[in-house]
N, C-alpha and C positions, 0 to 999 in steps of 0.2 A: 081326415087322419092328421089335418092343420093342427088341429083342436091337439092331439097326441103331442107331434114334435114338438107345437109351442109350451108346452109341459114341459116336456125331459128338457128344453134348451133355458127352463126359467130356471127347477131343479140343479143344473148344472150349474149358470151363474151364480147360483147362491153356495154353493156349495164350493164352490173352485177359490172364492174368498177365505176361505181357511183351510185350501190344501197349500202344502209348501212343495217347492219345487224339490227335484229329486236331483241323487247322481249316480252311477252307475257303481261306481266304490264303495259308496254306503249300502247298494243292492246287496251285493257279492257279501259285504262284510256280513248281514243277518242272514241271509242266506248259508253262507259258510257256518255260522255260530249255528244253527236251528241243526243244518244237518251234523256237525260232528256231533251234537248233544244226542241225538237221533242215534248214530253209529256205536256211539261210547255206553249208550243201555238199550240195546238191541236186543242182546238177549234178554234184558230184562223185561223187555216188552213180549219178546217171544213165550216164556213162562207165568207170564201175568194171569191171574186165576179169571175168571169169565162165565156169570152162569148161562154163555150161550158154547156152545161145545165147537173145539176148535177154532173160535173166533179171531185166536191172535199166533195160532203158526205159523209157522215163514211162508207155508204156501196161500196164508187165509186173505182173503177182498183185505181187511183191515193192513194188510202187509204190502197187502197188493199195491190196493192204492199210493202208499211209502213209497213202492221203488218206482212206481210210476214218474215222480215229484223229484228222487235220487238221481234218476236218468238225465231229467233233468239239468239237477244240479252237476251233474257229471261230466254232460256235455260244455256247459258255460265255466264251468268253474278251469278245464283241463287239466286237472290234476288226476295222478292213474288212481290213486287208491279208492275214488269212488266209483271208479267203476272195477276196482279189483274187491268191493267190497260184495257188490252187484253179481259177481260172477261166483266171489265166495259162497252164496246163496244158492244161486242156481246150482252149483255144484254138489253141496250137499242135500238136494231136494231132488238130483241125478235128474234136472231141466223136466221137471213133471209136476200136473196143475196137480191141484185139489182133487179129493176123494169122490165126490160127486159127480158121475158124468151128464149130467145135464144142465146143475144148478148152475145157473151163470156167473155166479160169486163166485166158483173153485178156479174159472180161468181166469181170472182178473192177474193171475200172478204171470199167466203167457205172456200180457202186455211187455214186461221183464222180457222174458226169454228173447219176445223175438225185437228186441231195442238192441241187446247185445247180439244176435244172427247179423241182425243188420250190420253192425259196426264191427263183429271179428270173423262171419260169414265162416261157423261152426255147425255143421248140419244137426250135429246132437246136441245144439240148442233150442232146435224148434221140431225135432220128429217127433217128442214124445203130445204136445201139441196138435200136431198134424194130426195124430192117429186120433187123439179126443176128440177134433174138430168131424173126421171124417166119420168117426162111433156117432156123432150127434145130427148129423145130415142124413145117414144110412136110419138111425133110427129113429127118425123121429118123432117127439112126441104129438099127440094128440088132444092135447086136455084143454078145457077154456082159463080164458087167466084171471075169471073169479079167483080171490084172495081165498075162497070160503069153500074152494074146490081144492080138494086132498091131492095134489101132486101138480098144484099149479106152478111150482116153482119151478117144477123142470121145463117152464117157458117164462120171459123174460116179463113178469106180471108183475113189477115192481118196478118202482122209476132210478133204483138203485142200479140195477141193471144194466142199464143203459151203458154206464160208463165201465162197469166189470168187464162186462159180454163182447157187446157189437165193437168194438175197436177193436178185439185179437182179430177178429172173422175178414173185416175190412184191411189190418196191416198185413194179414194172411195171406189174402185175395193179392194186395198188390207185390209182395216178395216174391209169390210162388206165380205171380201171371196165369191165377186161378180163380177163371171167374165164380167158381159155382159158391167157394166161401161169400165171396160179395151175395150174391143171391139169394142165400139163406138168411142171410143177416136182413134183407133189407124186407122179406117177408117180412120175417118176425118184428122187425120196428112198426113196420103198419098197421101189425095187432097191435103192441103193444101204444104205438101214437091213439090209433083208435077208440083203446078202451081206455086212457087214463089221463090224455091231454083236453084242457077244458079251454077252448078258442078264445071265449069270453073273456078268460083270464089271461092266456098266453101262458098258461102254468100247468105246469101236471099234478096230479095226485099221486101220494105214494103210492098209490095201491086202491082197489076198488072199494074197499072198507071206508074209504075216505069221501065217496058219491054224495053221503046226504049229511056227515057230520059239517057240525060248525061253530067255530070258536066265540064267546061270549059276545062280542060285537057282533055278531051274527054272519059274518065271515065264513063263506071256505074255509077247510083247513089245507093250507100249502105246507107242506116241510121246507124248510128253507136248505136245508143239504140235500134233501131229495132232489129237489129242484137245480142242486149244484154239481150233484153228479151225474143230472142230463145234459146240463152244456158244457159242462170240463167234455160228455163223451160225445158230444156232437161235434164239438172241435175237431177230437182225433180223426173220428168220421170223415168229417170234409177235409181235411189235409192227406187222410189216403187217397182220395177216391182223384181220378183225371178231371178237367175240365171236361172232356166230352161225353163223361157217365151222362146220363138224361135224370136222372135223380139229385144229382149233387144241388142244383139250384134250388129241391125242396130242402134239403137239408140247411142251406142256409137263408133260408127264410124263415125255414122256424127258428133257428137260431140266433135272429138279426128280432124276430116276434119278442123269445122268451126275454135277449139282453134288451130292448126296449121297456119292458115293461119292469126287470129288474131294475135297473138304474134309478127307476123314480121310488124304490121300495128303501134305498140304504136308508139308516139314521144317520143322525147328526153327527154322532160319534164316528161314522164310517164303517160300522160292524151292519152286516144286515141282521135282522131277527129270526130267532128262531122259527116262529109261525110270522110268513110273510107280512101275511097282510091284516096281522093282528098282534102287533110290538110288544103289547103293553102285559100279553099271557106269560112274557116269560123277558122280563125286562131288563136283561143283561147281556153282555159280549156276547159272541156266538164264534170261532175261529173259525172252524172249518169249516162253514156253510161260507163263509168270507173271502175264503182261498179260493174258494172255485166261485165264487162269481168275481172277485177279480183277476182272477187270472182269465176267464171268461169275454171279458170285459175289452183286458188289457189285449189280449189275441185278437179278437174281433178290429181292435182299433192295427192294431201290426200287418193286418191281413188287410183292412182294404173297407173291409165289411161294416165297420161301423165307423161314422163322423168322428174325427180326431177333437178336434174343437168342444167337441158337445160330452164326448164319451170321456178323455182322458181325465180331465179333475177328477170323474167319479174312481176309476179305478187307482190312483194317483191318493184316493181321499181311503179306499178300501187300503191299499199297500203299508200306508202311514198306522190305520188300523190295525191292522196285523201283527205291525213292530210291535205298538205296545205292547200286545202282547207276551212276548219273548223278554223272561227272564236274564238278567246280567250272565248267566252260563248257555242260554241256549234257548233254553225250554220255552216250546210255546204252552202258551195255556188255553183257558176259557174253551176250551172243545167240549164240545155237549158227547156224550160219552156212545156209546152201538145205541140204538133205536129202530123207531120206525115213524116215529112221529114229533114233531116238535117238544123237545123239555128244557127243564133250567142244566144250569151248567155253575161251574167256581170257578176262579185265579188259576187253580191250583192246578186243575185236569188239564191234563195232556193225551192226546190219542194220534197213534201213528198215520194213520188216511189223514188228520190235520195237518201234520206235518209234511205230507206229500201237498197238501191242496198249495201248503204254504211256498213250496219249494216251487212248482210250478207256476202259482202267481208270481212269484220273482225271477223265474225264467222269462217269463212275456215284458213286466213290469220293466225290467232290465233294460230292453229295447227302448221303453219308449222313455227311462234316464238320460240326462247329459253328463 
């Protein structure tokens, strides 16, 4: 443990030399640019064609991740227009989750519904989500988490799902004071952890198909965005658990293990490579994973779970990298397209979930800035 911490301290010192001090005004300027660009191009993103059916629909997980970030920006900006945008989406969708009852991706949009209910206290905003979660619990799927088994996506058998679904269960449990949602989520999360977490590397495999895969350098394939989804989901879970919950300490420990490892994998340019243990496999910036990594580190610092002196320079460097990916008009580039593995991208490629991760990161980096 002493060796591991020493390595992180050395790494933090090195990158602190190139990290510049932030101020709150600049952070908000960048967040507003990106949020406004996304809203302006929202209809365009919804109508975007993809080989993955429904992947950009208003209720999809891609948009759902963007809404999570937009909620954070709405809270920080103090401007009603961002809340109005989110309420408009919810109204158009009649506050319904996606079409697939058991697929965790299709309830990611409910994270936004629950946040709006928390603000406006309008029961119609969450009733369809309550109905969906009750159905999932009542007709609980009993399939292996092996990705090769048909119907495996009825459970949380891929790393991304930890961001999409569990936060909905934990948030609803908190809002409704009903422990059944939390109990179900904890049981399913244990299964996902046991199946996909590689403790020796402190990282999650994307799914079981990666258990024996290796990069050209011989190291395991750990997808950066996949692990970004995990830490982004974990912090939401921790936030919605009371301190007296017996499982909270376990989630915090897992979060600290992962962020400790993630901090050592940041590139010299401030980005995290698409393949975490083989940066040379895809040697280009990648904004969606960097957004989630920066978000998690900054949140951990602000919550007191991560050492401020050690991790703040890393978070700042991640934020500066993200800002470098923003065009003058607010378009966020360098986002890897939809996928299930590390891959290349280019500066002009923007994705709604990358915007979500950027806004989430900004909401926590803002608290670090002077």
